[in-house]
C-alpha positions, 0 to 999 in steps of 0.5 A: 307614304304619309309624309309623317312616316317619311320624315320619321323614317328619314330621321331613323335612317340618317340620324339626328337632323336639323329641319332644313336638313330634312326639308332638302332631302325630303322636298318638304317645305322647311316650315312644314317640315319644322311642323312635322318634326314638332308634331313627332316630338309632341308624340314623343316619336323623336326627341330634341337636343338640348343644345341648338345648331344655328337657330334649330335643335337637333331632332333625333330617335332613341340610341342616336344620343352619341351622334347627337353629342359628336354633332353639338360638341364642335358648338361648345366654346372653350369654357363649355368644354373645360366644364365638360371636361372637369365633369367627365374626370370626376363623374359626378359633381355637386352643383353648388360646388361650381362656380356662378359662372360654371352653373351658368354654363352647365345649363346648356350642357343637357345633352351631356350632363345629367342633373340629378337630386339626392337627398335635397341636393342637386348633382351634375352626372356625366352622361355614360357615368355609372357610380352611385351619388352616395360614393361621390362626396370625397371625389367632389372635395378633391376637385375643389381644393385646387381653386381655393387655395388659388383664391387665398394667394390672390392679391391686388398689385400695380401691373407694369407694361411688359413685353410678355403682353400680347397685341390685344392685352397692350392695346387694352392697357394702352386704353386704360392709361390714356384715359388715366385709368390705373391697373391694379390686377390683370388676368390674361383669360384667351391671348389676344382675345380676352382679359379681366382687369381690376382698376381704379378710377380717380373720381371727385370724392375718392379713387373707385375700383372696378372689375372690368371684362375686355373681349375682342369679338366682332358681336357680343351676345346675351350670354357673353354679358351674363357670363361676365356678370355671373363671374363678377356678381359676387365681387362688391365692385362695379363691372365694366365690359368693354369690346370692340364689338357691338351688342346684339339686340338681344344683348341690348335688351338683356343689358337694359332689363336685367342688368341695368346699372350693374354692368356698363358696356363701353365700346372701344377701338381695340 
C-alpha cells in the first residue's frame, strides 16, 4: 500500500496523532512521516490543531475535533482555561470586550473558539454554541459589569507584611525591603508562584513608581513576557519582570527586539 495511504488510514483509525506517533506506528523515519503528513494537509485530507503538543501540532481528519480538544486541553495554562470557561459560559463574546491579556491568550484557543465577524465587529464563539450573534449584546454586557466595578474600587495603599503571605510572596517582599523599595500595592495571582506589585523607587529627582510582575518559574518564555506586557501596557508606569528563572532564547530575542526599554527583566534568588 502507498505510504501516504498507510499514514492516512492510521490517522483515521487511531485519531489525532503527532508525527512521532505516526513514525513509530508505521516504522517510518519521523522526518518522512512529518513530510507525508504535511503533504496530506496540503491536499486537505488531514487538518492540524492550532495548539501544539511539544513542537508539533496534531494531525486529524474531519469528525475528530472533539478528540483534539481532549488532547490539547491539559496543555492550556490556568489563565487560558479561565478565559475558555468565560467564553463557554456566555457562548459568544465581543472581542473588544476582552482585556488585552485575554485577547493575547485567545489567539491560542482556536481549537475551542471561533473568531467570527458581524457588521464590522469581531466576536469569539465557543465551538458548540448555536445562538445567533444578533442575540448576544445583553449577555456580553452582563459579563463585563463585575470587572468594571472591581477596577473602580482599586486604590494604591502601603502594604504591610503579614502572616497571610505565602513563602514566595514573602521572599519577593523581602527583596524589595532589602533594596529599599517601597511596596504600594500587592496582588497575589497564584499562591506560591506569581504576584503583581506596584512599588516606588527613590531616585535623585523624585520617587518613581513601577509595576512589577514576580514569577517563580525555571524558564521564562516569550509568552510569559508577552502576557505581562499585554497585562500592563495601558498603565502609565514602566514594567519590571522579576523571576528566579532564566529567559529562553526566544524570550531574549522578544525582549530585545519587541519590548526594548518598556520591560526590564531582573533575575533574583527567591
